[in-house]
ROFI-975979 format. One record per residue (C-alpha): residue in three letters; y, x, z. Coordinates in steps of 0.05 Angstrom, whole numbers, padded with zeros to 5 digits, always signed. Example, Ala and Ser with C-alpha at 12.3 -4.5 7.8 and 13.67 -1.06 7.14 Angstrom:
<rs>
ala-00090+00246+00156;ser-00021+00273+00143;
</rs>
This chain:
<rs>
met+01988-00307+00511;lys+02000-00336+00584;arg+01953-00327+00638;lys+01930-00368+00691;tyr+01941-00341+00765;ala+01910-00359+00830;ile+01939-00332+00898;val+01891-00333+00957;gly+01933-00332+01017;val+02002-00352+01022;gly+02034-00312+01071;gly+02091-00260+01061;ile+02049-00224+01004;gly+02021-00280+00969;gly+02079-00324+00978;tyr+02128-00278+00947;tyr+02089-00245+00893;gly+02060-00315+00872;gly+02125-00345+00882;arg+02163-00299+00832;leu+02103-00308+00780;ala+02114-00385+00788;gln+02188-00380+00783;ser+02185-00338+00716;gly+02145-00391+00681;gln+02070-00368+00699;glu+02021-00423+00714;val+01999-00405+00784;his+01952-00439+00831;phe+01960-00425+00909;leu+01900-00431+00957;cys+01935-00448+01027;arg+01909-00452+01094;ser+01953-00488+01153;asp+02014-00489+01103;tyr+01973-00535+01050;gln+02010-00604+01070;his+02075-00570+01077;ile+02075-00536+01009;lys+02046-00597+00977;glu+02101-00639+01008;his+02159-00591+01006;gly+02146-00537+00963;leu+02153-00458+00974;gln+02218-00430+00998;val+02235-00356+00991;glu+02291-00320+01025;ser+02296-00251+00982;val+02344-00196+00980;lys+02333-00204+00909;gly+02359-00275+00909;asp+02332-00336+00947;phe+02296-00389+00909;his+02255-00460+00923;leu+02194-00481+00883;thr+02198-00551+00892;gln+02133-00567+00854;val+02073-00525+00872;asn+02000-00529+00852;ala+01971-00523+00921;tyr+01904-00531+00949;asn+01866-00522+01009;asp+01796-00521+00975;ala+01775-00471+00928;arg+01728-00518+00896;gln+01792-00563+00876;met+01824-00502+00833;pro+01814-00496+00762;pro+01784-00426+00738;cys+01837-00375+00733;asp+01845-00308+00693;val+01871-00268+00748;val+01863-00277+00821;leu+01908-00240+00870;val+01877-00241+00941;cys+01933-00232+00991;thr+01900-00248+01055;lys+01888-00196+01117;thr+01820-00160+01108;leu+01798-00192+01166;ser+01774-00255+01126;asn+01741-00213+01065;asn+01674-00240+01087;gln+01693-00309+01066;leu+01714-00284+00993;lys+01638-00293+00972;asp+01646-00370+00981;ile+01722-00380+00964;leu+01726-00340+00900;pro+01665-00364+00853;pro+01699-00432+00840;ile+01760-00395+00818;leu+01732-00351+00770;his+01702-00349+00698;pro+01658-00291+00664;asp+01726-00250+00644;ser+01765-00268+00707;leu+01797-00206+00748;val+01803-00208+00823;ile+01856-00163+00848;leu+01855-00144+00925;val+01928-00137+00948;gln+01908-00110+01013;asn+01912-00052+01063;gly+01853-00002+01075;leu+01799+00031+01046;gly+01731+00007+01020;leu+01750-00060+01000;glu+01727-00061+00935;gln+01659-00033+00953;ala+01650-00089+01008;leu+01668-00144+00962;glu+01620-00120+00905;lys+01557-00124+00948;asp+01576-00197+00962;leu+01593-00207+00892;pro+01562-00159+00844;asp+01586-00187+00778;ile+01655-00195+00785;asn+01711-00156+00753;leu+01750-00120+00808;ala+01816-00082+00820;gly+01857-00057+00874;ala+01932-00063+00894;thr+01978-00036+00949;ala+02048-00067+00962;phe+02108-00028+00989;ile+02148-00087+01012;cys+02176-00115+01078;ser+02156-00185+01072;phe+02136-00239+01123;lys+02130-00315+01133;thr+02177-00343+01177;gly+02152-00414+01180;pro+02114-00467+01140;gly+02117-00452+01071;lys+02174-00400+01085;val+02174-00330+01065;his+02225-00277+01079;his+02227-00212+01033;ala+02276-00165+01067;glu+02263-00100+01030;tyr+02228-00066+00974;gly+02174-00101+00933;glu+02139-00048+00885;leu+02066-00067+00872;ser+02017-00013+00848;leu+01952-00031+00802;ser+01886+00007+00794;pro+01825-00011+00767;tyr+01759-00010+00810;lys+01705+00037+00774;ser+01639+00017+00805;ser+01587+00069+00812;leu+01532+00014+00809;lys+01550-00015+00739;pro+01585+00006+00673;tyr+01661-00001+00676;arg+01686-00053+00630;pro+01749-00029+00588;phe+01779-00097+00587;val+01794-00093+00659;gly+01845-00035+00646;glu+01881-00071+00592;leu+01886-00136+00634;leu+01914-00099+00688;his+01967-00076+00639;gln+01981-00143+00618;val+01983-00164+00690;ser+02035-00107+00704;phe+02076-00135+00646;asp+02075-00209+00674;leu+02098-00181+00743;gln+02156-00139+00715;gln+02178-00199+00679;ala+02181-00238+00743;gly+02223-00181+00768;ile+02169-00143+00812;pro+02177-00066+00802;thr+02105-00054+00783;gln+02065+00014+00766;tyr+01993+00021+00740;ile+01954+00078+00772;glu+01884+00100+00741;asp+01856+00126+00807;leu+01845+00070+00859;asn+01817+00120+00908;phe+01886+00161+00906;leu+01924+00092+00911;arg+01885+00074+00975;trp+01892+00143+01011;lys+01969+00142+00991;lys+01981+00075+01023;leu+01947+00099+01089;val+01994+00161+01094;trp+02043+00108+01118;asn+02002+00053+01144;ile+01962+00095+01195;pro+02014+00121+01230;tyr+02068+00066+01228;asn+02017+00006+01238;gly+01987+00042+01296;leu+02044+00073+01335;thr+02089+00010+01326;val+02034-00028+01365;leu+02022+00027+01417;met+02095+00045+01428;asn+02117-00029+01427;ala+02173-00002+01375;ser+02196-00019+01310;thr+02198+00034+01248;asp+02269+00058+01261;lys+02259+00079+01333;leu+02200+00110+01314;thr+02226+00147+01263;phe+02289+00175+01295;asp+02258+00199+01359;ala+02248+00277+01355;asp+02177+00273+01391;ile+02148+00215+01358;arg+02178+00233+01292;gln+02136+00301+01291;leu+02074+00255+01310;leu+02088+00214+01253;lys+02088+00276+01206;asp+02024+00303+01238;leu+01986+00236+01227;met+02010+00238+01153;thr+01993+00303+01144;glu+01921+00287+01169;val+01920+00230+01128;ile+01935+00275+01067;glu+01881+00326+01083;ala+01827+00273+01091;ala+01849+00246+01024;asp+01838+00313+00994;ala+01775+00318+01022;cys+01756+00255+00995;gly+01780+00272+00925;ala+01853+00244+00927;his+01902+00298+00923;ile+01966+00281+00951;pro+02022+00329+00947;ala+02044+00353+01015;asp+02118+00335+01007;phe+02095+00262+01003;val+02102+00267+01080;asp+02181+00282+01080;lys+02182+00229+01024;met+02155+00173+01071;ile+02201+00191+01127;arg+02264+00190+01086;ser+02244+00125+01055;thr+02238+00099+01125;glu+02296+00122+01148;lys+02333+00079+01097;met+02290+00018+01113;thr+02314-00040+01155;pro+02283-00035+01223;tyr+02216-00066+01214;ser+02151-00086+01247;pro+02095-00080+01203;ser+02035-00125+01193;met+01990-00101+01252;lys+02046-00104+01299;leu+02062-00173+01284;asp+01983-00189+01287;tyr+01983-00161+01355;glu+02046-00197+01381;ala+02016-00260+01351;ser+01951-00246+01387;arg+01912-00243+01321;pro+01859-00195+01306;met+01882-00132+01276;glu+01863-00093+01215;ile+01828-00033+01251;asp+01766-00029+01209;thr+01794-00027+01141;met+01858+00015+01159;tyr+01827+00065+01212;thr+01752+00061+01222;cys+01733+00062+01147;pro+01780+00124+01128;ile+01756+00158+01192;leu+01678+00153+01170;thr+01693+00165+01096;ala+01729+00229+01116;arg+01674+00249+01163;ala+01622+00243+01107;ala+01662+00287+01066;gly+01663+00338+01122;tyr+01734+00328+01150;glu+01749+00297+01220;met+01808+00252+01229;lys+01822+00274+01307;lys+01890+00249+01315;thr+01877+00184+01278;ala+01810+00173+01317;val+01851+00175+01379;leu+01895+00125+01347;glu+01833+00077+01334;gln+01809+00085+01402;gln+01877+00061+01436;leu+01884+00005+01386;arg+01816-00021+01400;phe+01829-00017+01476;lys+01899-00057+01461;glu+01860-00114+01426;lys+01805-00114+01473;tyr+01855-00122+01535;arg+01918-00151+01500;leu+01958-00110+01546;
</rs>
């Protein structure tokens, strides 16, 4: 049985994953913003380390009210626009639709649930180097793994079909050439992604350096490890038990990575707001509520807020 997919946000993440699903034969509907007219007329182009492709016919929309209800909605926008989801999502949903937040940070599902308490939710993290290079153009440089996890609310009973549907989505993604894994514990998944995101996103902005320069500098390398260790300790306090050797695994994988500027550095360079609230503030406050102070991460948060305020 084929599922009907919606992609909200056609940037480096949504353009790549949605493009791969459409290329594999799935019915995919894309909610675009500034690229709408270009994609409608010229399609979606993806340059990928796994093979380039060009979708000439794309189901593109610039208004969610024009879209059909879909079975699975992948939200691939920055978290800064999540306050708009309460208006965007309802026209795309039917009672058994599943919304998957493919985003960075912590507390995302809980915040959306307050706005839309009846929707079915899941979270996802992407380990990928992919970014937009122009209207309707995406460059996928490396990796691509997607991890999916069901959101189990404390406010309402868990619907087992969410997990079953996530397994089916995982199969569809794998058929589209996207390495995908199902993780039962969403809290673990979100903290695990923060182990890389907190040090690298913040420090690439503050040091004005790509991932390779940070990783291979002895002093900054130690700071990276210290920050990662702090995130793991915070995660442990919050019930997410990440092995200590994960720090070295993250450093080694970044050593092999093509020199890269993560999303926060790209946003800063483009004078766009940075995802400080979800990637730094929420983890700091969540850990504090559990009795752990993320002191080094808090310094990064303060410095990033200063950089964003004055655009130095």
